[in-house]
C-alpha positions in Angstrom: -217.9 158.2 -229.4 -219.1 154.6 -230.3 -215.6 153.1 -229.6 -215.5 154.7 -226.2 -218.8 153.4 -225.2 -217.8 149.9 -226.4 -214.7 150.1 -224.1 -216.7 151.1 -221.2 -219.1 148.3 -221.7 -216.5 145.6 -221.1 -214.5 147.3 -218.4 -214.9 146.1 -214.9 -216.1 148.9 -212.6 -214.3 148.0 -209.6 -211.8 145.4 -208.1 -214.7 143.2 -206.7 -216.3 142.7 -210.0 -212.9 141.9 -211.5 -212.3 139.3 -208.8 -215.7 137.9 -209.4 -215.1 137.4 -213.1 -211.6 135.8 -212.3 -213.0 133.4 -209.7 -216.0 132.5 -211.8 -213.6 131.7 -214.6 -211.3 129.5 -212.5 -214.3 127.5 -211.1 -215.8 127.1 -214.4 -212.5 125.7 -215.9 -212.3 123.3 -212.9 -215.8 122.2 -213.3 -215.8 121.7 -217.1 -212.1 120.8 -217.9 -210.8 117.4 -216.7 -207.0 118.3 -217.0 -207.8 121.5 -214.9 -209.3 119.3 -212.2 -206.1 117.1 -212.2 -204.0 120.3 -211.9 -206.1 121.7 -209.0 -206.1 118.4 -207.1 -202.3 117.9 -207.7 -201.7 121.5 -206.5 -203.6 121.0 -203.3 -202.0 117.6 -202.5 -198.5 119.2 -202.9 -199.5 122.3 -200.8 -200.9 119.9 -198.1 -197.8 117.6 -198.3 -195.5 120.8 -197.8 -197.6 121.8 -194.7 -197.7 118.3 -193.2 -194.0 117.5 -193.7 -192.8 121.0 -193.1 -190.8 121.3 -196.3 -188.4 124.2 -195.9 -188.5 127.2 -198.2 -186.4 126.4 -201.4 -185.0 129.9 -201.8 -181.6 129.7 -203.3 -181.6 125.9 -203.7 -181.8 126.2 -207.4 -178.6 127.4 -209.0 -178.2 127.9 -212.7 
């Protein structure tokens, strides 16, 4: 009985609480970790460059 109570204690009750924990973790990592800030800024710059320069999709352009 005790182990079941412990599992329920840490389980998220619904999707919104799971999403809240995930977003809190992401924003905390960006706020506290320098390298994560670099990754986030670089990702946004690449995304914006793709939108501005209208890069085509790269489906099938990588062949192994």
